C-alpha positions as CSV (number, residue, x, y, z in Angstrom):
1,M,0.0,0.0,0.0
2,A,1.4,3.4,-0.9
3,Q,1.5,6.3,1.5
4,T,1.4,10.0,1.0
5,I,4.1,12.1,2.5
6,N,4.2,15.9,2.6
7,V,7.5,17.6,2.2
8,R,8.4,21.3,2.6
9,V,11.2,22.4,0.2
10,S,12.8,25.8,-0.6
11,D,11.4,27.9,-3.4
12,D,14.5,27.2,-5.4
13,I,14.1,23.4,-5.2
14,A,10.4,23.6,-5.9
15,G,11.1,25.7,-9.0
16,R,13.7,23.4,-10.3
17,L,11.5,20.4,-9.7
18,G,8.6,22.1,-11.4
19,R,10.7,23.1,-14.5
20,L,12.0,19.5,-14.7
21,A,8.5,18.1,-14.5
22,E,7.3,20.5,-17.2
23,K,10.2,19.8,-19.6
24,T,9.8,16.0,-19.3
25,R,6.0,15.9,-19.0
26,R,6.3,13.8,-15.9
27,P,4.7,14.5,-12.5
28,K,6.9,16.0,-9.7
29,S,6.1,13.0,-7.6
30,F,7.8,10.7,-10.2
31,Y,11.1,12.5,-9.6
32,L,10.7,12.7,-5.8
33,K,10.0,9.0,-5.6
34,D,12.9,8.2,-7.9
35,M,15.3,10.3,-5.8
36,L,14.2,8.6,-2.6
37,E,14.5,5.1,-4.0
38,R,18.0,5.9,-5.3
39,Y,19.4,7.4,-2.1
40,I,17.7,6.0,0.9
41,D,20.1,3.0,1.0
42,E,23.0,5.4,1.2
43,Y,21.5,7.3,4.1
44,E,20.7,4.1,5.9
45,D,24.2,2.8,5.5
46,A,25.7,6.1,6.6
47,Y,23.6,6.2,9.8
48,L,24.4,2.5,10.5
49,A,28.1,3.3,10.2
50,L,27.7,6.3,12.5
51,D,25.9,4.2,15.1
52,R,28.7,1.7,15.0
53,L,31.4,4.4,15.4
54,N,29.5,5.8,18.4
55,D,29.1,2.4,20.1
56,R,30.9,2.7,23.4
57,N,31.3,-1.1,23.6
58,A,33.0,-1.4,20.2
59,R,36.5,-2.7,19.9
60,Y,38.7,-1.1,17.3
61,Y,41.7,-3.1,15.8
62,T,44.9,-1.8,14.4
63,T,46.1,-2.9,11.0
64,E,48.7,-5.0,12.6
65,E,46.2,-6.8,14.8
66,I,44.0,-7.6,11.8
67,E,47.0,-8.9,9.8
68,A,48.1,-11.1,12.7
69,E,44.6,-12.5,13.1
70,L,44.4,-13.3,9.4
71,G,47.9,-14.6,9.2
72,L,49.1,-12.0,6.7
């Protein structure tokens, strides 16, 4: 099931999106959906990495420790 999401953007972004939609005869929602689908994975990955970096219980290894563990 699809959901509707309201987003507030600057006048500049709204104008650019409107011009793009007019030139290509596609709805603005087509481009917004496409952009979200293309970039949401990257945002999720970035926040996962940030969470791991901020984990107080995380153990960090030096290059030498990893090489020794892998027998390199």
